[in-house]
N, C-alpha and C positions, 0 to 999 in steps of 0.2 A: 121657286126654282130649286131643283134638287141640290143639296149640299150647301145652300146659302142659309146661314143662321140669322142674318140681318144685313142691313144695307147702311153704308156711310156715304156722305156726299164727297165729291171730289171736283177738281176743276173740269169745266166743260171744254168743248173744242175751241182751239185757238182761232180767233177770227170768225167763229161761227155764231149761230143764233141760240146756242144752248149754253147757259151759264154754268150748269151743274150736271155732272155725270155721276150716277150712283153706282157704287161697286160693293162687293161683299165685304162684311166686317173682317172676315178672315179669308185668306186665299182658299179656293177650292181645288181639289186635285185636277190637274190638266196635263196633257201630254202634247207639247208643242209640235212634236214630230208627226202627230196625227191631225194637226190643224186646230188643236184645242187651246183655249185661252181662258181668261177670267171673264165671267159674265158682267154686263153692266146695263144700265138703263138711263134714258134721258127723256125729258118731255119734249115732244115735237110740237112746234107752234101750230101745226095743223089740227091739234086737239087730241093727241093720243100719246101713249108711251111707246118708245122704241126700245125693245128689250133685246140685247145681243146675248144669245144663250151661251156663248163661249165656244161654239162650233163655228168654224170658219164660214162666213157668209150667211149665217143663220140669224135672221132678225124677226122677231115677233112683234106685231103692233097691237096694242091693247088700249081700249077706252077705259076711263076711270071706273066704269062699272064691271070691268073684266071681260067685256065682249072683244073677241079677236076681230081685227079689221085689216083691210088693205091700206095702202098709203093714203088713199082718198077717204078714209073712214067708213068705207062700205063694209058691212059685216060679212065675214067669211062664212061659207056654208059649214054647218056642223057635219062632222064625219060620223056616220052611224055604222054599226056592225050588226049583221044579221044574227039571229039567235044561233043558227048552225055554226057560224064562224066563231062565235063566243064559246060554244061548247067545245069545238075543236081546239081552240087556244087553251082552254082549261085542261083538256086531256093531255096536250103536248107538254104544258107546264108541269102537270102532276107527274107524268111518266119521266120527264126530264129530271125532276127532283129525285124521284126514286132511283134512277140510274146514277145520278151524282152521289147519292148516299151510299149506294152499293159499291161504287168505285172507291169511296173513302174507306169503307169497311175492309175491302180487299187489300188496299194499300196498307192499312193499319195492321192487318193480320199477316201480311206477307212475310215478315221476319219469323213469326211464330210457325207459319206453315212450312217455311223452308227447312226448319229444324225438326219437323215431324218425321217419324220413321216411315 
């Protein structure tokens, strides 16, 4: 999970069937105004991990071997991207990075250019 350097055990749900809820060793950046919180994971007695990503309402269910499943442990279909879509994403990412770098250069040179004759 992005931003999580390790996990530590914590108390499970009160009155529930999960004794332990695992949370990050160190808090990860989160903006509560955007519905973000700390991620956590707990073992579901149905045979999978319930992983709360930290985004409101976002739960991922994972078997011990890493397979993503629904609540009934049925594997979820894998998402595939066509080669054309992958090439388009790569181009957009590349040109977006070029534009961002150009904007940084212009901002950095702004004071220099303003004083030019």
